[in-house]
Structure formats: structure tokens, C-alpha cells
C-alpha positions as CSV (number, residue, x, y, z in Angstrom):
1,X,18.2,10.2,5.2
2,X,17.0,7.9,1.9
3,X,17.7,10.0,-1.1
4,X,16.1,8.9,-4.4
5,X,18.2,9.0,-7.6
6,X,17.1,8.5,-11.5
7,X,18.8,4.5,-11.6
8,X,18.8,2.6,-15.3
9,X,16.7,0.1,-14.2
10,X,14.4,-2.4,-16.2
11,X,10.8,-1.2,-17.0
12,X,7.8,-3.2,-15.3
13,X,4.6,-4.0,-15.8
14,X,2.9,-3.1,-12.4
15,X,-0.9,-3.8,-11.6
16,X,-2.2,-1.3,-9.1
17,X,-5.3,-2.2,-7.4
18,X,-8.1,-0.1,-6.3
19,X,-6.0,2.9,-8.4
20,X,-8.3,6.0,-7.7
21,X,-7.5,6.7,-4.0
22,X,-5.1,9.1,-2.8
23,X,-2.7,6.3,-2.6
24,X,-3.4,4.6,-6.2
25,X,-3.2,7.5,-7.8
26,X,-0.4,9.1,-6.5
27,X,1.3,5.6,-7.2
28,X,0.7,5.3,-10.1
29,X,1.6,9.2,-10.9
30,X,4.8,7.9,-9.3
31,X,5.3,4.5,-12.0
32,X,4.5,6.7,-14.6
33,X,7.1,9.5,-14.3
34,X,9.3,6.7,-14.4
35,X,8.3,5.2,-17.8
36,X,7.4,1.7,-16.2
37,X,4.0,-0.1,-18.0
38,X,1.0,0.3,-15.3
39,X,-2.3,-0.9,-15.3
40,X,-5.2,0.8,-13.0
41,X,-7.7,-1.1,-11.6
42,X,-11.0,0.6,-9.9
43,X,-14.6,0.8,-9.5
44,X,-15.1,3.8,-12.0
45,X,-12.4,3.8,-14.5
46,X,-13.8,7.5,-15.6
47,X,-12.0,8.8,-12.0
48,X,-8.5,8.7,-14.3
49,X,-7.4,10.2,-17.6
50,X,-8.2,7.5,-21.0
51,X,-4.2,7.7,-21.5
52,X,-3.8,5.2,-18.8
53,X,-4.8,2.1,-19.6
54,X,-7.8,0.8,-16.8
55,X,-9.8,-1.9,-15.6
56,X,-12.8,-2.2,-14.2
57,X,-13.2,-4.2,-11.4
58,X,-14.1,-4.4,-7.5
59,X,-11.7,-7.0,-6.6
60,X,-14.6,-9.1,-5.1
61,X,-13.8,-12.2,-7.4
62,X,-10.6,-14.5,-6.9
63,X,-10.8,-15.6,-10.6
64,X,-11.4,-12.1,-12.2
65,X,-8.2,-10.6,-9.8
66,X,-6.0,-13.3,-11.4
67,X,-7.2,-13.4,-15.1
68,X,-6.4,-8.9,-14.4
69,X,-2.9,-9.6,-12.7
70,X,-1.8,-13.1,-14.5
71,X,1.9,-11.6,-16.4
72,X,2.3,-8.7,-14.2
73,X,5.7,-8.6,-12.9
74,X,4.2,-7.5,-9.7
75,X,0.7,-6.3,-8.1
76,X,1.0,-3.1,-5.7
77,X,-3.1,-3.2,-3.9
78,X,-4.0,0.3,-2.3
79,X,-7.5,-1.1,-1.2
80,X,-8.7,0.3,1.4
81,X,-13.2,0.2,2.3
82,X,-15.1,3.0,0.9
83,X,-15.7,5.8,4.1
84,X,-18.8,6.1,4.6
85,X,-20.1,6.4,8.4
86,X,-19.8,2.7,9.0
87,X,-15.7,3.2,8.4
88,X,-15.1,5.0,10.9
89,X,-17.4,2.7,13.8
90,X,-17.9,-1.1,12.6
91,X,-14.6,-2.8,11.9
92,X,-17.1,-5.6,10.0
93,X,-17.5,-3.6,8.0
94,X,-13.3,-2.9,7.4
95,X,-12.4,-6.1,7.3
96,X,-13.4,-6.1,3.9
97,X,-9.8,-4.2,3.5
98,X,-8.6,-8.5,4.7
99,X,-10.9,-10.4,2.7
100,X,-9.7,-8.2,-0.4
101,X,-6.1,-8.8,0.5
102,X,-7.4,-13.0,1.2
103,X,-8.4,-12.5,-2.5
104,X,-5.2,-11.0,-4.0
105,X,-3.0,-13.3,-1.9
106,X,-4.7,-16.4,-4.1
107,X,-4.6,-15.2,-6.9
108,X,-0.8,-14.2,-7.1
109,X,-0.5,-18.5,-6.1
110,X,-3.1,-19.2,-9.1
111,X,-0.8,-17.0,-11.8
112,X,2.5,-17.1,-9.8
113,X,2.7,-13.3,-9.7
114,X,6.5,-12.8,-8.6
115,X,5.4,-9.9,-6.2
116,X,2.1,-8.2,-4.2
117,X,3.3,-4.8,-2.6
118,X,0.6,-3.6,0.2
119,X,0.1,-0.1,1.1
120,X,-0.4,-0.6,4.8
121,X,-1.3,0.7,8.0
122,X,-0.2,2.4,10.5
123,X,-1.7,0.5,13.5
124,X,1.0,-2.4,14.2
125,X,4.0,-0.3,14.5
126,X,5.8,0.0,17.6
127,X,5.2,3.2,19.1
128,X,7.6,2.8,21.8
129,X,9.2,-0.6,23.1
130,X,6.5,-2.8,23.7
131,X,3.7,-0.4,23.0
132,X,2.2,-0.1,19.5
133,X,0.8,2.7,17.9
134,X,-2.8,1.3,18.0
135,X,-2.7,1.0,22.0
136,X,0.2,4.1,22.2
137,X,-3.6,6.8,23.5
138,X,-2.3,8.6,20.1
139,X,-4.8,6.8,17.2
140,X,-7.6,8.7,16.6
141,X,-10.8,6.6,18.0
142,X,-12.6,6.3,14.7
143,X,-9.4,4.6,12.7
144,X,-9.5,1.9,15.4
145,X,-11.8,-0.1,13.2
146,X,-9.2,0.2,9.8
147,X,-7.0,0.3,12.1
148,X,-7.7,-3.2,13.5
149,X,-8.6,-4.8,10.2
150,X,-4.9,-3.8,8.6
151,X,-3.6,-5.9,11.3
152,X,-5.8,-9.0,9.9
153,X,-4.7,-8.1,6.0
154,X,-1.0,-7.9,7.6
155,X,-1.2,-11.6,9.1
156,X,-2.6,-13.1,6.4
157,X,-0.1,-11.8,4.4
158,X,2.7,-12.9,6.7
159,X,1.2,-16.7,6.8
160,X,0.4,-16.7,2.9
161,X,3.5,-17.9,1.7
162,X,4.2,-15.8,-1.6
163,X,6.7,-13.0,-1.7
164,X,4.8,-10.0,0.0
165,X,5.8,-6.8,1.2
166,X,3.1,-4.6,3.6
167,X,4.2,-0.6,3.4
168,X,3.2,1.0,6.8
169,X,2.4,4.6,6.1
170,X,3.7,6.7,9.5
171,X,0.9,7.7,12.0
172,X,-0.4,10.6,9.6
173,X,0.2,10.6,5.7
174,X,-1.2,13.7,3.5
175,X,-1.3,14.9,0.3
176,X,2.1,17.5,0.3
177,X,5.6,17.6,-2.1
178,X,7.5,15.2,-3.5
179,X,11.4,15.7,-1.9
180,X,12.5,12.4,-2.3
181,X,14.0,12.9,1.0
182,X,12.9,10.5,4.3
183,X,13.9,7.9,6.4
184,X,12.8,4.3,6.0
185,X,12.5,1.5,8.5
186,X,11.2,-1.7,10.3
187,X,8.7,-2.5,13.2
188,X,8.8,0.9,14.6
189,X,7.5,4.5,13.4
190,X,9.6,6.9,12.9
191,X,9.2,10.3,14.5
192,X,10.8,13.9,12.9
193,X,13.3,15.6,14.9
194,X,9.9,17.5,16.3
195,X,8.0,14.2,17.5
196,X,6.0,13.7,14.8
197,X,5.3,10.9,12.5
198,X,4.3,11.8,8.9
199,X,4.8,11.7,5.4
200,X,3.6,13.4,2.3
201,X,1.4,10.8,-0.5
202,X,4.4,11.8,-2.9
203,X,7.3,10.9,-0.7
204,X,5.6,7.7,-0.2
205,X,4.9,6.8,-3.6
206,X,8.3,7.5,-4.4
207,X,9.6,5.2,-1.3
208,X,7.4,2.1,-3.2
209,X,8.6,2.1,-6.7
210,X,12.0,2.4,-5.6
211,X,11.3,-0.7,-3.5
212,X,9.7,-2.3,-6.9
213,X,12.9,-1.2,-8.7
214,X,15.0,-2.2,-6.2
215,X,14.1,-4.8,-3.9
216,X,15.2,-4.7,-0.3
217,X,12.0,-5.8,1.8
218,X,11.1,-8.9,0.0
219,X,8.2,-11.0,2.8
220,X,8.5,-8.5,5.2
221,X,7.2,-4.9,6.6
222,X,8.7,-1.5,6.3
223,X,7.8,1.9,6.9
224,X,8.5,5.6,6.7
225,X,8.9,8.9,8.0
226,X,10.5,11.9,7.8
């Protein structure tokens, strides 16, 4: 069981892309609480307090992304397509995730950012030997499009040549409590003693910032669970 503890680590300059969603906001909060310099990139800057450095952008242009992330120590992408009706039915819509990821990769290459960490999906994790979560029969049908698009984004990262990390949540992630106690793994979904694969957004953010401060999963995927 991983337990976080206070570390005397260098303060980093981190750009968080798509910072207004649940994952982005929680990661921002964790970064700020540890004293890192943070730039939040989002469509609607009024969704975050004025005390946070903000840049308005929709991640639709590689040149613009490159300009924003220049000089960052690392970029964290929490992008996900807005959850309109098509999100639950149309992979052509959710594939914007893969397209944004490709633009982020190209921007990182152009300006030589040392690292890109992507808030990933659970569908590509192994549910059991030879069976991915997406194909396990335990994955909600309405989340098949976004899981499929996450797999395309994951593939783009693996082929990118940059220093990437893909951080898959477990099968369930919800707002909750920051405990700092969790388990980490690689490609296999993590289940608790009751057979549940889950984590709070708060502990997910703890593990992600731990990884920024003390890299252990560069150029690979890792996951989390209780």
C-alpha cells in the first residue's frame, strides 16, 4: 500500500491542459498545495479562481499549444470531450480525445518539453488474463466510445518517441477523500478486497503529482486502486 509523505522536492513549472474538469481541478489543487508553479489551460477561465494563472484555449491548434507549454517542466493533459449526448454513442465524436493527444505530442516535440502525462482511461487495462476491461462485460455500454478513443490516444503516445506517461484510473473514479493510501500497478486493473476497482479523484491526483516529483513510470502506463 502506497502512502504519500512530505518530500523536499524541487518546485516544478507545470502546465495543466483542460484544467476545469474534475480531474484537472483536483490535480491543480494538489499541485498548488505542494507549492508548484501551475498554469491552467481551459476554455472558460471564469471556472477557476483568479488566484490561479490561467490561459484560455480549446487545444485545437498545435502552434498555440506549443506557445503555451514552452518552458514547462512537464505538461499534464486532463482533456476529455464535453459530455453531450454524442459522448455516449458516437466514437467519431469522442475521437477528438485522440486528435488532441496527437496535437499535444507534436507540441511537446516542437518545444522540447521534458515530459507529458496524460489522464488516461481504464478500458485498456487487463481485467483478467487475456481480457481487457473494455471486453470484460463489466464496462458500461455508454462508455464504450470514450474507452475506444482512449485506446487510440494511448497508442499515439506509445508511438510518439517523447517522454510520456499514461495514467489509467481504475474502473470507477469519483470525488471523495484524499487518503494518500493506495496501490499502484502497471497494465492490470487493481481490485480491493471486495473485488471493486476504484479510487477517489483526490488520491488519483496525489499519485499523479507524486509521479511528477519522483518519476517511476516514464514511457509507460501505470494505474491505481485501493
